[in-house]
N, C-alpha and C positions, 0 to 999 in steps of 0.2 A: 408230837412237838414240835420238830423239824418242818415237817410239811406247813405248819401256820406260823410259823419265822419266815417260811421263804413268801408265804402267801402274803403275809402280812407286809413284808418289805418290797414285793411288787406294787403293791397296791400303794403302799404312800409313795415312792418313787414315781409312779405312774401319773397319781394324781398334781405331784409337785411339778413336776415335767409338762404337764399341761397348763398348768398357772403359768409357770413360767413363758412356755409359748405366746400366752397372750398378754403377757405385760413386759417382758424384760427384753425376750428377743424379738417382738411387736417394737419397742420404744429403739433396737440396734436396727432394725430392718428401715425404719421409718427416719434415720438420721439424719440422712443424705437430703432427703425431702424438707424434713425440718431446717434441716440448716440454709437450702434456698429459700425457704419463706421467710427465714429471720432475713437473711440477708439481704431481700425486698425490701422488707422492714425496715430495716435500716436505710438503704438507699434512698426512699420514698421519705420514710418520719412521718407519713399522715394516712396508715395504712392500719388496719387491724384482721388478724388472720383466724379461722376457726377450724382445726384439725378434726378429721373423721367425722363428715356431719351426714347423717345418712338420711336420703331425699327419697322422695316418691313422685311418680312423672303426675303432671296435672290431667284434670278429666279433658283438658281440647287438646292433648299431646299429639295426636293423629294430625288434627288438624295445623298446629304447628311444625309438623315432621311434614306433612304434604307441604305444606309454604317453601319451606326449606327447598326441598326438592324441584319445587317450581322455579325457584332464582338458581339453579343451578350446582345445588349442593349434589355431591355420590353419598355419603353419610351423613346421621345425626346420632351424636353421639349421646346417649342416656345411663348415666352412670346412676348407681344407687347409693355411693357413698363418695366424698367430695371435700377436699378444703377449701373454703372461701375466704375470699380476701376482699374483704371493705377498707374502699378511700375513705379519705376525708375523715379522718380520725381527732380532727380539733373540735366537729361538729358531734364527737361519741359524748356519752352522759358519764359524769364520772363514777355513775353507779355501773356502768358494762366495763369500765377500765379495772376500779378496783374487783370484779368478778372475776377477771380474764388473771389479775394477780393472785386471788385468792386458789382460784383451780390450779394455775401454776405450783404453787407449794402443796396444793392437795395432791397434786400427781407425783412429787416427789415423795412424800409420806407415803404412797402407796408404793412405789420402786425401792424406799427403803425396808416397807415389812415385807416386800416379796423376798427380799435379800437377807431378811432374817431370818424368814419361812426357810427359805433354805437352807442355811446355816443349822437351823435348828434340824431339819431331816438328815443332814450329813451326820449330824452326832448321834441320833437314833441309829441310824445306819451302823456305824460305829459300833454300840452297843449290841445292837443286834446279831453283827459279824462274830462277835464275841458270847454270844446266847446270852445276854442279859436282857430277856425279852420283859419280864413282867416286873420291871421294875417301876416305881412310883413317878422316878425322873424324868420316864418315856412317856408315863400320860400325862407329867405336866406340860412338855415340850409338845404332844400332840395335839393337847387342847389348845396350847397358843398358836400352833399351824392355824386351825379349824377355825378360831376366834382372828388372825390376821386376815386369812381368805375372805370371810365373811365381811370383815372390815373392808379389804381391797374392791370386794363388787361394790357396797354401798357406796365407796368413794369417788370409785369410777362412774358409778350412777348418779352420784349428785353433778359429776363433769361432764357427764353427757346430757343431760337434761339442761344445765345452765348453758351451756354450749349452743343447744340447739334454742333455746329461746332469745338469746342473746341475738342469734345469726336471725333471727324473725325480726328483731326492732333493727336493725342495722343492713340488712341485705335484702332485695328482691331478684327472684332468681326467673327466668326467663321459661325455662321450663319444667323447672320442679318446685315442690313445695317441702318444707323441714318435715321431715319424717320422725315421731316419738317413737314407733313400734320398738326400736332397737337400743333406747335409751338405757335400759334395765342390764346388769351385767351378771346373768345369770349363773353364767358358766362360773365364776369364782363364788359364789352364796353358794352353788349347789357342791361344789367341792367342798368348802368348809362345810357344812352341813354332813355332808360323809364324813370328813374326817373327825368330828365332835363323835358321829355314831362308833366310827371305829375305836375312836377313843373310850366311850363309855364301855365298849366290849372286850376291849382292854382292860380296864379298870375292874370289871367284873372278873375275868379270868386273872387279874392277879390277885385281888381278894381270897378267890377259889384258892389259888397255888397256895398263900401263904397260910389258909385254915390248913390244909393236908403238911404243910411244913410241919406246923405246929402240933396235929395230930399223932404224924411220925415221930 
């Protein structure tokens, strides 16, 4: 029993830590970068930015790189992820402006869900330390955490896809095309599914324990 408690606790903490590293921590690390982008937008008032856009090199990249070297350039940077800033905001369609506002709201919801999941995890850890593992309350909390993780993954996927689509409409890149291969946030979705499987195991174990207690 004690080994199950410890392993369950380690699994839950590891999963939530992984989720936090892909959401909250990344937001904190990117805060300085985001603030600079926002400051630029405020100064120009005619720009629109798209953060974390995945890129892929154009087929003619070898020729483009050779041309740059022939011009005297020593290096050619080929990033696979970038922040893209498009100027002349007045000509952007209203749909794109509305979608950016919606994405901002969705991103805020994802952060709130992540914090909520973290709080629920702390409550579960508190009960586990008191050896109150097979409790209905733990099952409900684990189920919520799993649903939150999947929801976060779907919300971030929607943001990634919409940002990629909007970027293709307002920006033309010299060396790259917009990539859709990393738009689905599989990490959060898989973490959520693992937690739900763990919840079902905990539910079955709780039922067995309750039946044993009644038998005794």
